[in-house]
DOLUMDREN-394494 format. One record per residue (C-alpha): residue number from 1; residue in one letter; x, y, z. Coordinates in pm, 1 decimal, m for minus. Layout:
N
<atom n="NUM" res="A" c1="X" c2="Y" c3="Z"/>
...
end
This chain:
212
<atom n="1" res="X" c1="1070.2" c2="m8073.9" c3="m2723.2"/>
<atom n="2" res="X" c1="772.2" c2="m8179.9" c3="m2930.2"/>
<atom n="3" res="X" c1="588.7" c2="m8463.9" c3="m2756.5"/>
<atom n="4" res="X" c1="417.5" c2="m8755.8" c3="m2931.5"/>
<atom n="5" res="X" c1="62.5" c2="m8631.2" c3="m2977.3"/>
<atom n="6" res="X" c1="m213.8" c2="m8562.3" c3="m3225.0"/>
<atom n="7" res="X" c1="m107.0" c2="m8391.8" c3="m3544.9"/>
<atom n="8" res="X" c1="m296.4" c2="m8070.5" c3="m3470.3"/>
<atom n="9" res="X" c1="m139.5" c2="m8041.0" c3="m3125.9"/>
<atom n="10" res="X" c1="206.2" c2="m8120.5" c3="m3263.3"/>
<atom n="11" res="X" c1="161.7" c2="m7854.9" c3="m3529.6"/>
<atom n="12" res="X" c1="62.1" c2="m7597.2" c3="m3264.1"/>
<atom n="13" res="X" c1="368.2" c2="m7683.1" c3="m3054.3"/>
<atom n="14" res="X" c1="595.0" c2="m7661.5" c3="m3359.5"/>
<atom n="15" res="X" c1="451.1" c2="m7320.7" c3="m3452.6"/>
<atom n="16" res="X" c1="497.5" c2="m7195.3" c3="m3097.1"/>
<atom n="17" res="X" c1="857.6" c2="m7317.2" c3="m3093.9"/>
<atom n="18" res="X" c1="931.9" c2="m7147.2" c3="m3426.7"/>
<atom n="19" res="X" c1="771.6" c2="m6823.6" c3="m3308.1"/>
<atom n="20" res="X" c1="977.2" c2="m6833.9" c3="m2988.2"/>
<atom n="21" res="X" c1="1289.4" c2="m6884.7" c3="m3197.4"/>
<atom n="22" res="X" c1="1198.1" c2="m6605.6" c3="m3441.1"/>
<atom n="23" res="X" c1="1112.2" c2="m6354.9" c3="m3165.5"/>
<atom n="24" res="X" c1="1401.9" c2="m6451.5" c3="m2934.8"/>
<atom n="25" res="X" c1="1146.0" c2="m6568.7" c3="m2677.5"/>
<atom n="26" res="X" c1="1051.7" c2="m6203.4" c3="m2628.5"/>
<atom n="27" res="X" c1="843.1" c2="m6109.1" c3="m2328.6"/>
<atom n="28" res="X" c1="844.2" c2="m5925.7" c3="m1998.1"/>
<atom n="29" res="X" c1="937.1" c2="m6242.1" c3="m1807.7"/>
<atom n="30" res="X" c1="1203.3" c2="m6500.9" c3="m1878.1"/>
<atom n="31" res="X" c1="1104.0" c2="m6817.8" c3="m2064.4"/>
<atom n="32" res="X" c1="999.5" c2="m7094.3" c3="m1822.7"/>
<atom n="33" res="X" c1="1224.2" c2="m7346.1" c3="m1996.1"/>
<atom n="34" res="X" c1="1580.6" c2="m7231.1" c3="m2051.5"/>
<atom n="35" res="X" c1="1874.7" c2="m7379.1" c3="m2240.1"/>
<atom n="36" res="X" c1="2242.3" c2="m7296.9" c3="m2252.9"/>
<atom n="37" res="X" c1="2323.5" c2="m7011.1" c3="m2495.2"/>
<atom n="38" res="X" c1="1960.1" c2="m6932.0" c3="m2580.3"/>
<atom n="39" res="X" c1="1858.6" c2="m6571.6" c3="m2650.3"/>
<atom n="40" res="X" c1="1577.5" c2="m6381.9" c3="m2477.4"/>
<atom n="41" res="X" c1="1460.7" c2="m6031.6" c3="m2556.9"/>
<atom n="42" res="X" c1="1336.2" c2="m5875.9" c3="m2232.1"/>
<atom n="43" res="X" c1="1065.3" c2="m5642.7" c3="m2361.5"/>
<atom n="44" res="X" c1="1009.2" c2="m5494.9" c3="m2016.4"/>
<atom n="45" res="X" c1="1359.7" c2="m5346.9" c3="m2013.7"/>
<atom n="46" res="X" c1="1439.8" c2="m5360.6" c3="m2387.3"/>
<atom n="47" res="X" c1="1748.5" c2="m5572.6" c3="m2317.8"/>
<atom n="48" res="X" c1="1869.2" c2="m5860.9" c3="m2532.2"/>
<atom n="49" res="X" c1="1995.6" c2="m6137.1" c3="m2303.5"/>
<atom n="50" res="X" c1="2181.8" c2="m6462.6" c3="m2352.9"/>
<atom n="51" res="X" c1="2168.4" c2="m6765.5" c3="m2127.4"/>
<atom n="52" res="X" c1="2501.1" c2="m6865.7" c3="m1978.1"/>
<atom n="53" res="X" c1="2679.0" c2="m7178.8" c3="m2093.8"/>
<atom n="54" res="X" c1="2604.5" c2="m7335.8" c3="m1757.2"/>
<atom n="55" res="X" c1="2236.4" c2="m7241.8" c3="m1798.8"/>
<atom n="56" res="X" c1="2235.8" c2="m7072.3" c3="m1459.7"/>
<atom n="57" res="X" c1="2218.6" c2="m6698.1" c3="m1539.6"/>
<atom n="58" res="X" c1="2118.8" c2="m6437.2" c3="m1798.1"/>
<atom n="59" res="X" c1="2393.0" c2="m6223.9" c3="m1954.5"/>
<atom n="60" res="X" c1="2306.4" c2="m5876.8" c3="m2083.6"/>
<atom n="61" res="X" c1="2415.3" c2="m5851.9" c3="m2446.7"/>
<atom n="62" res="X" c1="2275.7" c2="m5515.4" c3="m2545.9"/>
<atom n="63" res="X" c1="2007.3" c2="m5252.9" c3="m2501.4"/>
<atom n="64" res="X" c1="1759.5" c2="m5202.6" c3="m2785.9"/>
<atom n="65" res="X" c1="1666.1" c2="m4835.2" c3="m2816.9"/>
<atom n="66" res="X" c1="1324.9" c2="m4873.4" c3="m2973.3"/>
<atom n="67" res="X" c1="1269.3" c2="m4498.1" c3="m3000.0"/>
<atom n="68" res="X" c1="1578.3" c2="m4439.2" c3="m3213.1"/>
<atom n="69" res="X" c1="1614.4" c2="m4789.1" c3="m3359.6"/>
<atom n="70" res="X" c1="1962.2" c2="m4831.2" c3="m3211.7"/>
<atom n="71" res="X" c1="2156.0" c2="m5115.3" c3="m3051.9"/>
<atom n="72" res="X" c1="2374.3" c2="m5028.8" c3="m2750.2"/>
<atom n="73" res="X" c1="2600.4" c2="m5311.5" c3="m2633.4"/>
<atom n="74" res="X" c1="2692.8" c2="m5407.7" c3="m2279.6"/>
<atom n="75" res="X" c1="3065.1" c2="m5423.2" c3="m2197.0"/>
<atom n="76" res="X" c1="3178.4" c2="m5553.5" c3="m1858.9"/>
<atom n="77" res="X" c1="2820.7" c2="m5545.9" c3="m1738.4"/>
<atom n="78" res="X" c1="2779.7" c2="m5176.6" c3="m1825.2"/>
<atom n="79" res="X" c1="2570.5" c2="m5036.5" c3="m2107.4"/>
<atom n="80" res="X" c1="2784.6" c2="m4854.5" c3="m2360.6"/>
<atom n="81" res="X" c1="2637.1" c2="m4555.2" c3="m2540.8"/>
<atom n="82" res="X" c1="2746.8" c2="m4294.1" c3="m2791.9"/>
<atom n="83" res="X" c1="2801.6" c2="m3932.1" c3="m2691.8"/>
<atom n="84" res="X" c1="2843.7" c2="m3605.4" c3="m2876.5"/>
<atom n="85" res="X" c1="3177.4" c2="m3450.7" c3="m2963.2"/>
<atom n="86" res="X" c1="3100.4" c2="m3164.4" c3="m2722.3"/>
<atom n="87" res="X" c1="3060.4" c2="m3413.6" c3="m2436.3"/>
<atom n="88" res="X" c1="3394.8" c2="m3571.5" c3="m2518.7"/>
<atom n="89" res="X" c1="3559.6" c2="m3228.6" c3="m2534.6"/>
<atom n="90" res="X" c1="3420.6" c2="m3140.8" c3="m2190.1"/>
<atom n="91" res="X" c1="3585.2" c2="m3452.5" c3="m2050.2"/>
<atom n="92" res="X" c1="3358.7" c2="m3479.1" c3="m1744.3"/>
<atom n="93" res="X" c1="3101.3" c2="m3747.6" c3="m1834.4"/>
<atom n="94" res="X" c1="3138.6" c2="m4085.1" c3="m1662.6"/>
<atom n="95" res="X" c1="2909.3" c2="m4268.5" c3="m1905.6"/>
<atom n="96" res="X" c1="3085.1" c2="m4557.9" c3="m2078.1"/>
<atom n="97" res="X" c1="3085.5" c2="m4475.0" c3="m2447.3"/>
<atom n="98" res="X" c1="3170.8" c2="m4577.2" c3="m2798.0"/>
<atom n="99" res="X" c1="3396.0" c2="m4321.9" c3="m2962.1"/>
<atom n="100" res="X" c1="3533.1" c2="m4251.6" c3="m3307.1"/>
<atom n="101" res="X" c1="3894.4" c2="m4148.8" c3="m3374.5"/>
<atom n="102" res="X" c1="3766.6" c2="m3803.2" c3="m3469.3"/>
<atom n="103" res="X" c1="3604.1" c2="m3756.4" c3="m3128.2"/>
<atom n="104" res="X" c1="3919.0" c2="m3873.7" c3="m2949.8"/>
<atom n="105" res="X" c1="4122.6" c2="m3619.2" c3="m3147.5"/>
<atom n="106" res="X" c1="3872.6" c2="m3341.1" c3="m3068.4"/>
<atom n="107" res="X" c1="3879.5" c2="m3426.7" c3="m2695.0"/>
<atom n="108" res="X" c1="4259.7" c2="m3423.8" c3="m2683.0"/>
<atom n="109" res="X" c1="4277.7" c2="m3089.8" c3="m2860.6"/>
<atom n="110" res="X" c1="4015.3" c2="m2942.6" c3="m2626.5"/>
<atom n="111" res="X" c1="4161.7" c2="m3073.5" c3="m2300.0"/>
<atom n="112" res="X" c1="4538.9" c2="m3064.2" c3="m2357.3"/>
<atom n="113" res="X" c1="4696.2" c2="m2715.9" c3="m2361.1"/>
<atom n="114" res="X" c1="4806.7" c2="m2621.3" c3="m2709.6"/>
<atom n="115" res="X" c1="5161.3" c2="m2515.2" c3="m2787.0"/>
<atom n="116" res="X" c1="5075.1" c2="m2145.8" c3="m2790.7"/>
<atom n="117" res="X" c1="5002.6" c2="m2160.3" c3="m2416.1"/>
<atom n="118" res="X" c1="5357.9" c2="m2254.2" c3="m2323.4"/>
<atom n="119" res="X" c1="5615.1" c2="m2015.6" c3="m2179.4"/>
<atom n="120" res="X" c1="5805.6" c2="m1833.3" c3="m2449.9"/>
<atom n="121" res="X" c1="5556.6" c2="m1899.2" c3="m2730.4"/>
<atom n="122" res="X" c1="5381.2" c2="m1579.3" c3="m2831.0"/>
<atom n="123" res="X" c1="5555.4" c2="m1388.3" c3="m2551.0"/>
<atom n="124" res="X" c1="5815.8" c2="m1110.4" c3="m2557.1"/>
<atom n="125" res="X" c1="6071.2" c2="m974.2" c3="m2311.4"/>
<atom n="126" res="X" c1="5951.1" c2="m664.9" c3="m2124.2"/>
<atom n="127" res="X" c1="6184.4" c2="m433.3" c3="m1930.6"/>
<atom n="128" res="X" c1="6021.3" c2="m361.9" c3="m1596.1"/>
<atom n="129" res="X" c1="6304.8" c2="m164.8" c3="m1436.8"/>
<atom n="130" res="X" c1="6123.0" c2="168.4" c3="m1457.9"/>
<atom n="131" res="X" c1="5786.2" c2="38.3" c3="m1344.2"/>
<atom n="132" res="X" c1="5874.9" c2="m198.8" c3="m1058.9"/>
<atom n="133" res="X" c1="5915.0" c2="m80.0" c3="m699.4"/>
<atom n="134" res="X" c1="6076.8" c2="m256.7" c3="m404.1"/>
<atom n="135" res="X" c1="5818.9" c2="m390.4" c3="m156.4"/>
<atom n="136" res="X" c1="5528.4" c2="m367.3" c3="m400.9"/>
<atom n="137" res="X" c1="5353.8" c2="m694.5" c3="m493.6"/>
<atom n="138" res="X" c1="5265.0" c2="m755.2" c3="m857.7"/>
<atom n="139" res="X" c1="5016.0" c2="m1006.6" c3="m995.1"/>
<atom n="140" res="X" c1="5046.7" c2="m1207.9" c3="m1314.0"/>
<atom n="141" res="X" c1="4722.4" c2="m1138.4" c3="m1501.0"/>
<atom n="142" res="X" c1="4842.5" c2="m1229.2" c3="m1851.1"/>
<atom n="143" res="X" c1="4637.0" c2="m1548.3" c3="m1866.3"/>
<atom n="144" res="X" c1="4942.3" c2="m1773.9" c3="m1884.2"/>
<atom n="145" res="X" c1="5267.7" c2="m1831.9" c3="m1689.2"/>
<atom n="146" res="X" c1="5544.5" c2="m1572.9" c3="m1721.7"/>
<atom n="147" res="X" c1="5921.1" c2="m1594.4" c3="m1667.6"/>
<atom n="148" res="X" c1="6082.9" c2="m1326.1" c3="m1448.2"/>
<atom n="149" res="X" c1="6450.1" c2="m1230.3" c3="m1411.6"/>
<atom n="150" res="X" c1="6541.9" c2="m995.2" c3="m1125.6"/>
<atom n="151" res="X" c1="6877.8" c2="m857.2" c3="m1010.0"/>
<atom n="152" res="X" c1="6907.5" c2="m643.2" c3="m697.5"/>
<atom n="153" res="X" c1="7192.7" c2="m490.3" c3="m503.7"/>
<atom n="154" res="X" c1="7298.4" c2="m261.4" c3="m218.3"/>
<atom n="155" res="X" c1="7030.4" c2="m383.2" c3="19.8"/>
<atom n="156" res="X" c1="6987.7" c2="m591.0" c3="329.0"/>
<atom n="157" res="X" c1="6748.8" c2="m886.4" c3="325.7"/>
<atom n="158" res="X" c1="6657.8" c2="m852.2" c3="m40.4"/>
<atom n="159" res="X" c1="6436.6" c2="m1158.1" c3="m75.2"/>
<atom n="160" res="X" c1="6243.9" c2="m1237.4" c3="m390.5"/>
<atom n="161" res="X" c1="5906.9" c2="m1383.1" c3="m290.7"/>
<atom n="162" res="X" c1="5593.5" c2="m1528.9" c3="m448.0"/>
<atom n="163" res="X" c1="5240.2" c2="m1582.4" c3="m318.9"/>
<atom n="164" res="X" c1="4978.8" c2="m1817.2" c3="m459.6"/>
<atom n="165" res="X" c1="4679.0" c2="m1647.3" c3="m302.3"/>
<atom n="166" res="X" c1="4694.9" c2="m1272.0" c3="m245.2"/>
<atom n="167" res="X" c1="4903.0" c2="m955.1" c3="m235.8"/>
<atom n="168" res="X" c1="4932.0" c2="m991.6" c3="141.7"/>
<atom n="169" res="X" c1="5067.4" c2="m1347.2" c3="136.5"/>
<atom n="170" res="X" c1="5149.2" c2="m1591.5" c3="267.1"/>
<atom n="171" res="X" c1="5480.2" c2="m1542.3" c3="87.6"/>
<atom n="172" res="X" c1="5738.0" c2="m1800.3" c3="m16.0"/>
<atom n="173" res="X" c1="6097.8" c2="m1705.2" c3="m81.3"/>
<atom n="174" res="X" c1="6239.4" c2="m1810.0" c3="m417.9"/>
<atom n="175" res="X" c1="6577.0" c2="m1634.0" c3="m372.1"/>
<atom n="176" res="X" c1="6768.9" c2="m1466.8" c3="m87.7"/>
<atom n="177" res="X" c1="7035.3" c2="m1199.5" c3="m112.9"/>
<atom n="178" res="X" c1="7401.9" c2="m1297.3" c3="m80.5"/>
<atom n="179" res="X" c1="7693.7" c2="m1077.9" c3="24.3"/>
<atom n="180" res="X" c1="7932.4" c2="m1028.4" c3="m267.8"/>
<atom n="181" res="X" c1="8220.2" c2="m775.3" c3="m259.8"/>
<atom n="182" res="X" c1="8098.4" c2="m639.3" c3="76.1"/>
<atom n="183" res="X" c1="7752.1" c2="m567.8" c3="m66.1"/>
<atom n="184" res="X" c1="7440.5" c2="m778.0" c3="m82.1"/>
<atom n="185" res="X" c1="7334.0" c2="m897.9" c3="m426.0"/>
<atom n="186" res="X" c1="7036.1" c2="m1103.9" c3="m533.8"/>
<atom n="187" res="X" c1="6983.9" c2="m1266.6" c3="m870.7"/>
<atom n="188" res="X" c1="6665.2" c2="m1465.2" c3="m930.9"/>
<atom n="189" res="X" c1="6498.4" c2="m1640.0" c3="m1225.8"/>
<atom n="190" res="X" c1="6155.1" c2="m1790.6" c3="m1166.1"/>
<atom n="191" res="X" c1="5820.0" c2="m1876.5" c3="m1321.9"/>
<atom n="192" res="X" c1="5504.9" c2="m1701.6" c3="m1203.2"/>
<atom n="193" res="X" c1="5181.8" c2="m1898.7" c3="m1274.3"/>
<atom n="194" res="X" c1="4868.6" c2="m1715.4" c3="m1382.3"/>
<atom n="195" res="X" c1="4710.4" c2="m1524.6" c3="m1092.1"/>
<atom n="196" res="X" c1="5012.7" c2="m1553.2" c3="m859.5"/>
<atom n="197" res="X" c1="5189.4" c2="m1256.2" c3="m696.1"/>
<atom n="198" res="X" c1="5561.1" c2="m1171.6" c3="m678.8"/>
<atom n="199" res="X" c1="5778.1" c2="m902.1" c3="m520.6"/>
<atom n="200" res="X" c1="6125.2" c2="m791.5" c3="m406.1"/>
<atom n="201" res="X" c1="6138.2" c2="m711.6" c3="m35.0"/>
<atom n="202" res="X" c1="6444.9" c2="m486.0" c3="m8.4"/>
<atom n="203" res="X" c1="6751.8" c2="m351.8" c3="m186.2"/>
<atom n="204" res="X" c1="6792.1" c2="m159.3" c3="m509.4"/>
<atom n="205" res="X" c1="6648.0" c2="m299.7" c3="m831.5"/>
<atom n="206" res="X" c1="6921.2" c2="m311.3" c3="m1095.8"/>
<atom n="207" res="X" c1="6738.2" c2="m524.9" c3="m1349.4"/>
<atom n="208" res="X" c1="6383.0" c2="m651.2" c3="m1380.6"/>
<atom n="209" res="X" c1="6285.8" c2="m832.5" c3="m1701.6"/>
<atom n="210" res="X" c1="5976.8" c2="m1039.3" c3="m1774.8"/>
<atom n="211" res="X" c1="5897.1" c2="m1279.2" c3="m2057.7"/>
<atom n="212" res="X" c1="5521.6" c2="m1228.2" c3="m2089.9"/>
end
């Protein structure tokens, strides 16, 4: 407010008020006199602030990056920044960010397995009858899950087992032999994740096929 005073003093007060308005009351400390909805540029922290409607608090509007001449808004009380496409593709940063549709697309393509990683795509059936031995553990080292079909017969306790950790177990049974026509048979179809082990514990291998 401009008080009744000498012309020269009134002019000085008017100039100061206009400068405060033009510079958003910029300074390292808040203006001594505040009003609802007024703007203040905090030069100490490079943050543009707005006075609350109740004139009882300062609200962070945005950060002014003076080095790069950029404005970075605050959303929900947190400063929002931009990040590179590589950072979005990594998917590990916790910094709140502005993002373009192109970066969202790149992150999805980088983080979600593509169709060629699914079972059956780019894989072929392999006959393992001649190369697989009862009691011997085998590891899936193809880099992707494989699908295994095993048929055994003429054996006692012919379990089909898998292990998540090592060739010595612990083992989990995925199929147990059943007595059919006075002889034990075992037919199993199962998926083996990358790095997991699998084996047949007993019996005679009649068929062993793998989609890999």
